[in-house]
N, C-alpha and C positions, 0 to 999 in steps of 0.2 A: 474556808469559812472562818468567821470570827465569832466567838461567843461573847457573853456579857462582860467578862473580865478582860476581854481584849486578846485572849489566847487564840492562836491560829492553829487550826487542825485541818487535816486533809480527809475528805470523805472518799472511801474506796467502794467500788461496786463489788458485790460478791460474784458477779458473773464474769467468767473467764473469757478472754478473747481467744477463740480457737478457730481453726480451720476445720470445720466438720467434714468427716469423710462419710459419704452416703453409704448406708448399709445395703447389703445385697446378700442374697442367699447363696448357699453352696451350689445349688442347682436351680434351674429355672422353675418358677412356681407353676404348679399344675393349674391349668385354666378351667378345666371341667372334670368332675369326678365320675361322670357317666362312663361305664365300661372300664374303669381303671381298677387296679389292684392296690388297696391301701393297707399298709403295714401298721399294726397297732403294737407299740412297744411299751412294756411296763416293767417297773421294778417290783420287788417282792413286798412292798408295803401294802397294807390291807385296803386302802382306798383306791389304789391304781386300777385294779381290775374292774370294780363296779363303775368307776368313772369312764373307762374306755368302753364298757358295755353300753352305757347310755349314749356315748358318742356314736358307736357303731349302729345302734338301733335308730337313732335320729338320721344318720346319713343314709341308711338303707331305705328309709321312708322317702327321702328326697331324691336319692339316686339308686333305684332298684337294681340296676345292672352292675353296680359296683361290688367287687369282691373284697373280702377282708381276710387277712392272715395275721396271726399273733406271734410275738416273740417276747419272752420274759427273761429278765436278769434278776436272779434271786440272791446274788451275792452283794450285799449292801456295801456301799462305798468302794466298789471295785468296778472299773470300766469294763464293759464286755470285751473290748478289744485286748484286754490284758489277761483274759481267761482262756481256758481250754476251748471254750465255745466260740472263739473268734472266727474260725472258718465257717461254722454253721451260721453265725450271725451275718457274715459277709455274703454267703450264699442267699440267705433270706433277703438281704437288702437288694441283691440283683434282681429278685423276682417281684419287686414292688415299684409302683410309680410314685408313691409318696408315703411318708411315715408320720403318724401322730403318736406322740409319746406322753405318758402319764407317770408321774412320780407321786406315790400315795401319801404324801405328807399334807 
């Protein structure tokens, strides 16, 4: 491009040229919650539990045969797999079909 003074400048696009990699989950998505066991995972922040209670109540109304089980991580800023409860957490995961997590911030 040329401006009024005759100076030449190049206009660059802020969009990067990238080869996007399609996102995919770790496991296949659950297609129907009826009859499934859903894990509700929360941290120790105060909004996490009430948030998951609302989610649980709403899902129970839509899918009455769905079961729910809870797991809590009360140690802030520390991954559950780095704690003494790692084995308990892994056992909990084996018993659920899907997990919904809430972090109370």
